[in-house]
C-alpha positions in Angstrom: -22.1 72.8 49.4 -23.2 69.2 49.9 -20.8 67.1 52.0 -20.1 63.6 50.8 -20.3 60.7 53.3 -17.0 59.1 54.1 -16.1 56.1 51.9 -17.5 52.9 53.3 -14.8 50.6 54.7 -15.0 46.9 54.4 -15.0 45.3 57.8 -12.8 42.4 58.5 -14.1 39.2 59.9 -13.0 39.9 63.5 -15.5 42.8 63.7 -18.5 40.9 62.5 -17.9 37.3 63.6 -17.7 36.2 67.3 -15.2 33.5 66.3 -13.0 34.9 63.5 -10.5 32.1 63.3 -12.4 28.8 63.6 -10.8 25.4 63.0 -10.8 24.1 59.5 -13.5 21.5 58.8 -13.2 19.3 55.8 -16.3 17.5 54.6 -15.9 14.6 52.2 -19.1 13.8 50.2 -20.0 11.8 47.1 -21.6 13.7 44.3 -23.4 10.8 42.7 -25.1 7.7 44.3 -22.2 6.4 46.4 -19.3 4.2 45.8 -17.3 7.0 44.2 -14.2 6.0 46.2 -14.7 8.4 49.1 -12.9 6.0 51.5 -9.5 6.5 49.8 -9.6 10.3 50.3 -11.1 10.0 53.8 -8.2 7.6 54.8 -5.6 10.1 53.6 -7.2 13.1 55.3 -7.9 11.2 58.6 -4.1 10.6 59.0 -3.8 14.4 59.5 -7.0 15.0 61.5 -7.5 15.6 65.2 -11.2 14.7 65.0 -13.0 12.4 62.5 -16.8 12.5 62.5 -19.6 10.4 60.9 -22.5 12.8 60.5 -25.3 10.6 59.2 -26.2 7.1 58.0 -25.6 3.8 59.7 -23.6 0.6 59.3 -24.9 0.0 55.8 -21.9 2.2 54.7 -18.2 1.6 55.1 -14.9 0.8 53.6 -11.6 -1.0 54.3 -8.4 0.8 55.4 -5.0 -0.8 54.8 -2.4 0.6 57.2 1.0 -0.9 57.9 0.0 -4.1 56.3 -3.1 -4.5 58.4 -6.7 -4.3 57.1 -9.3 -2.4 59.2 -13.0 -2.6 58.4 -15.1 0.4 59.2 -18.9 0.4 58.7 -20.2 2.5 61.6 -16.9 3.5 63.1 -15.2 6.7 61.8 -12.1 6.3 59.7 -9.7 7.5 62.3 -10.5 4.7 64.8 -7.2 3.0 64.3 -5.2 6.2 64.8 -3.8 6.8 68.3 -4.0 10.6 68.1 -7.5 10.9 66.6 -10.8 11.4 68.4 -13.7 9.7 66.5 -17.3 10.8 66.7 -20.5 9.1 65.8 -22.7 12.2 65.3 -26.3 12.9 66.2 -27.4 12.4 62.5 -26.4 8.8 62.7 -28.4 5.7 63.6 -26.5 3.1 65.6 -26.9 -0.7 65.8 -25.1 -1.3 69.1 -24.8 -5.1 68.9 -23.1 -4.8 65.5 -21.1 -1.8 66.6 -19.6 -3.9 69.4 -18.8 -6.6 66.9 -17.1 -4.1 64.7 -15.1 -2.7 67.6 -14.0 -6.2 68.7 -13.0 -7.1 65.2 -10.7 -4.1 65.0 -9.4 -4.7 68.5 -8.2 -8.1 67.4 -6.2 -6.3 64.7 -4.3 -4.2 67.2 -6.5 -1.1 67.9 -5.9 -0.1 71.5 -7.2 2.5 74.0 -10.1 3.1 71.6 -12.6 3.9 74.4 -10.8 7.1 75.2 -11.1 8.2 71.5 -14.6 7.1 70.6 -17.5 9.4 71.3 -21.2 8.8 70.5 -23.8 11.6 70.3 -26.5 11.3 73.0 -28.9 12.3 70.3 -28.1 9.4 67.9 -31.0 7.0 67.4 -30.8 3.3 68.0 -31.4 0.5 65.5 -33.1 -2.6 66.9 -33.6 -6.0 65.4 -37.3 -5.3 64.6 -36.1 -2.4 62.5 -34.0 -4.8 60.5 -36.9 -7.2 60.1 -39.2 -4.4 59.1 -36.7 -3.3 56.4 -36.9 -6.8 54.9 -40.7 -7.0 55.1 -41.1 -3.6 53.4 -38.7 -4.8 50.6 -40.7 -8.0 50.3 -43.9 -6.0 50.0 -42.5 -4.0 47.1 -42.1 -7.1 45.0 -40.5 -6.4 41.7 -40.1 -2.7 42.6 -37.9 -3.5 45.6 -35.0 -1.0 46.1 -32.4 -3.5 47.0 -31.7 -2.1 50.5 -29.1 -3.7 52.7 -31.9 -4.6 55.1 -29.9 -3.2 58.0 -32.9 -1.4 59.4 -31.6 2.1 58.6 -34.6 3.4 56.9 -37.2 2.2 59.4 -35.0 3.7 62.2 -35.1 7.1 60.6 -38.8 6.6 60.2 -39.0 6.1 64.0 -37.0 9.3 64.4 -39.5 11.2 62.1 -42.6 9.8 63.9 -41.1 10.8 67.3 -41.2 7.4 68.8 -37.6 6.5 68.2 -35.1 5.8 71.0 -31.8 7.7 71.4 -28.5 7.0 73.2 -29.5 9.4 75.9 -32.6 7.3 76.7 -30.3 4.2 77.0 -27.8 5.8 79.4 -30.5 7.6 81.4 -33.2 6.1 83.6 -33.2 2.5 82.3 -36.8 1.8 83.4 -38.0 4.6 81.2 -35.8 3.2 78.3 -37.4 -0.3 78.8 -40.9 1.1 78.7 -40.2 3.1 75.6 -38.7 0.1 73.9 -41.7 -2.1 74.7 -44.0 0.6 73.4 -42.0 1.0 70.2 -42.0 -2.8 69.6 -45.8 -2.9 70.1 -46.2 -0.2 67.6 -44.2 -2.1 65.0 -45.9 -5.4 65.9 -49.3 -3.8 65.1 -48.0 -2.7 61.7 -46.1 -5.8 60.9 -47.6 -8.8 62.7 -45.0 -11.2 61.2 -42.3 -9.7 63.4 -40.4 -12.2 65.5 -38.4 -11.6 68.7 -38.3 -11.5 72.5 -38.5 -7.9 73.5 -37.6 -8.7 77.2 -34.5 -10.5 76.0 -33.6 -7.4 74.0 -34.1 -5.2 77.0 -31.7 -7.3 79.1 -29.1 -7.2 76.2 -29.3 -3.4 76.1 -28.9 -3.1 79.8 -25.4 -4.3 79.3 -24.9 -1.9 76.4 -25.9 1.0 78.6 -22.9 0.4 80.9 -20.6 -0.5 78.0 -21.2 2.8 76.1 -22.1 5.1 79.1 -18.7 6.9 79.3 -18.6 7.4 75.5 -22.0 9.0 75.2 -21.8 12.8 75.3 -23.2 16.0 73.8 -21.1 15.9 70.7 -22.6 19.1 69.4 -21.1 21.0 72.3 -17.8 19.1 72.0 -17.5 19.9 68.3 -18.5 23.6 68.8 -15.7 23.9 71.3 -13.3 22.2 68.9 -14.3 24.6 66.1 -14.0 27.7 68.2 -10.6 26.4 69.4 -9.1 27.4 66.0 -6.3 24.9 66.0 -8.1 21.6 65.3 -8.3 19.8 62.1 -11.7 18.3 61.8 -12.8 15.8 59.1 -16.4 14.9 58.4 -17.2 11.9 56.3 -20.6 11.6 54.8 -22.2 8.2 54.0 -24.0 7.6 50.8 -24.0 10.6 48.4 -25.7 13.7 47.1 -28.0 12.0 44.7 -29.4 9.9 47.6 -30.3 12.9 49.6 -33.9 12.6 50.8 -34.8 16.1 49.5 -32.5 16.6 46.6 -31.7 13.1 45.4 -33.2 10.8 42.8 -36.7 10.3 43.9 -36.8 6.6 43.2 -33.7 5.6 45.2 -33.2 8.4 47.7 -32.2 7.4 51.2 -33.5 8.1 54.6 -31.3 11.1 55.5 -29.8 14.4 54.3 -26.5 13.7 52.5 -25.6 17.2 51.2 -22.8 19.4 52.5 -25.0 21.9 54.4 -26.8 19.0 56.1 -23.4 17.6 57.1 -22.6 21.0 58.8 -26.0 21.1 60.5 -25.6 17.5 61.8 -22.3 18.1 63.4 -22.7 21.6 65.0 -25.5 23.6 66.4 -24.0 26.7 64.9 -23.0 26.0 61.3 -22.2 29.7 60.7 -19.1 29.1 62.7 -17.7 26.5 60.3 -15.0 27.3 57.8 -15.6 24.5 55.3 -13.2 22.8 52.8 -15.6 20.6 50.9 -14.2 17.6 49.0 -16.8 16.4 46.6 -16.0 13.0 44.9 -17.1 12.1 41.4 -16.5 8.8 39.7 -15.9 8.4 36.0 -18.6 5.8 36.0 -21.9 5.7 37.9 -22.7 3.1 40.6 -26.1 2.8 42.3 -26.7 0.2 45.0 -30.2 -0.6 43.9 -32.1 -3.1 42.0 -34.2 -0.6 40.0 -33.4 1.4 36.9 -33.0 5.2 37.5 -35.1 7.2 35.1 -35.9 10.5 36.8 -35.0 13.7 34.9 -32.0 14.7 37.0 -30.4 11.3 37.0 -30.8 10.8 33.2 -29.3 14.3 32.6 -26.3 13.5 34.8 -25.8 10.1 33.0 -25.9 11.9 29.7 -23.4 14.5 30.7 -21.0 11.9 32.3 -21.1 9.7 29.2 
């Protein structure tokens, strides 16, 4: 007589996952080309979150929050910056313009935001945007002529280019040995000056400016990946991730003619906020708009975009 094997039992998550009850992570993304109204949903969810993260992009994004009759403007800052009980993280997938970030902080300070330095964390892996990146952005657009994309000329794309070519400069360089930072910055400027001879600026003046920024942001610059992993494993935190731009601007999966400089999809968001995305229990909020908006000066004609336009109409 042939004996039958015992019936296989479905294993519960505790037996197969080292962290069976991770914290809930909500990711808000646009499903089109941006301007779907993500800011409204992010504002609502941020009021209940313990941690709000920006996972990619720069200060070319943003929205206005109206709370208790006061308007707060967020471009690089996460949307929980004005909330006393919320930790705000600028993640490693972001590129940061420190002079403009300081201006944004001061503007919101003048509107009543207090004790923000205890609640703002910046990834030590986030790359820095310099003035020559902004100039380069404008020169590239000028060179495109009638085919210009209509970028914000904030230097975001060129900064991601520096990241990809491995000569970019990160927050950890700034708060580390400053003499090494200064040498890296001179080298990076020389590289751009060779490519774009029309660049203007005093690199030594920039170095002195960033020496002050090194002290200003030193205590806020941490390994945010480790911080977020701990928060996820904790199991009791509510974590909100806000994505800039939208899915159709993803550098791999977006519209080829107007795609941006970074990954804007939900899996990329998970990767950019945690070194172990398999831990994350996601609640994705994908935002559509009843009409389509593209911040660009060119007509979108690729196959995917035309198909979506046809369906939405």
